C-alpha positions in Angstrom: 47.3 48.8 -34.4 48.2 45.6 -36.4 49.7 46.0 -39.7 49.1 43.4 -42.4 52.0 42.6 -44.7 51.3 42.7 -48.4 52.0 39.0 -48.6 49.4 38.2 -45.8 46.8 40.3 -47.7 47.5 38.6 -51.0 47.4 35.2 -49.5 44.1 35.9 -47.9 42.8 37.1 -51.3 43.9 34.0 -53.0 42.5 31.8 -50.4 39.2 33.7 -50.6 39.2 33.4 -54.4 39.8 29.6 -54.2 37.1 29.1 -51.7 34.6 31.0 -54.0 35.8 28.8 -56.8 35.2 25.6 -54.7 31.8 27.0 -53.7 30.9 27.6 -57.5 32.0 24.2 -58.4 30.2 22.5 -55.6 27.0 24.2 -56.7 27.6 23.0 -60.3 28.2 19.5 -59.1 25.0 19.6 -57.0 23.0 20.9 -59.9 24.4 18.4 -62.3 23.7 15.6 -60.0 20.1 16.6 -59.5 19.6 16.8 -63.3 21.2 13.3 -63.8 19.1 11.8 -61.0 15.9 13.4 -62.4 16.6 12.1 -65.9 15.3 13.4 -69.2 15.4 16.9 -70.2 13.9 18.9 -67.3 14.0 22.3 -65.6 16.9 20.7 -63.5 18.8 20.0 -66.6 18.3 23.5 -68.0 19.4 25.1 -64.6 22.4 22.8 -64.3 23.7 23.4 -67.9 23.1 27.2 -67.6 25.0 27.5 -64.3 27.8 25.1 -65.3 28.3 27.0 -68.5 28.5 30.4 -66.6 31.1 28.9 -64.1 33.4 27.6 -66.8 33.2 30.7 -69.0 34.1 32.7 -65.9 37.1 30.4 -65.4 38.3 30.8 -69.0 37.9 34.6 -68.7 40.1 34.5 -65.6 42.6 32.1 -67.1 43.1 34.4 -70.1 44.1 37.4 -68.0 47.7 38.3 -68.0 47.6 38.9 -64.3 46.7 35.2 -63.7 49.7 33.7 -61.9 49.2 30.1 -62.9 51.8 28.8 -65.4 51.1 29.0 -69.0 50.9 25.2 -69.6 48.5 24.7 -66.5 46.3 27.6 -67.8 46.2 26.1 -71.3 45.2 22.7 -69.9 42.5 24.2 -67.7 41.2 26.1 -70.6 41.1 22.8 -72.7 39.2 21.2 -69.9 36.8 24.1 -69.8 36.1 24.0 -73.5 35.5 20.3 -73.2 32.9 20.9 -70.4 31.3 23.6 -72.5 31.0 21.4 -75.5 29.4 18.6 -73.3 27.0 21.1 -71.8 26.0 22.2 -75.4 25.5 18.5 -76.3 23.2 18.1 -73.3 21.4 21.2 -74.2 20.8 20.0 -77.7 19.7 16.7 -76.3 22.5 14.8 -78.1 24.0 13.6 -74.8 23.2 12.9 -71.1 26.9 12.9 -70.0 26.1 14.5 -66.7 28.5 12.1 -65.0 31.4 12.9 -67.1 31.1 16.6 -66.3 30.5 15.9 -62.7 33.7 13.7 -62.5 35.8 16.4 -64.3 34.5 19.2 -62.1 35.0 17.2 -58.9 38.7 16.6 -59.9 39.2 20.3 -60.6 37.4 21.3 -57.4 39.5 18.9 -55.3 42.6 20.4 -56.8 41.8 23.8 -55.4 43.7 23.6 -52.1 
């Protein structure tokens, strides 16, 4: 019988969590790209904004948890980025902006940082 060390289990858990986060960000990027390419305020826009908001709100909730092992400064920076993304999503929702590319760029940078 093979015994897993606690460190191995925790490492696998972190790797799985990062993979899920990358997948969520990939989907957000895909939806935002579709909405940008379609143009106007469409069903694609609504779906992209709704999904992207859910992803970033989830990240904020995770980053606020005391158990989160990221450093305080990094967590604060990521929360600031998340707030910016949420504000941009709201501006798109209100038809005050079509800054899909800005959100795509920021999300891509964050996704690529999840190694």
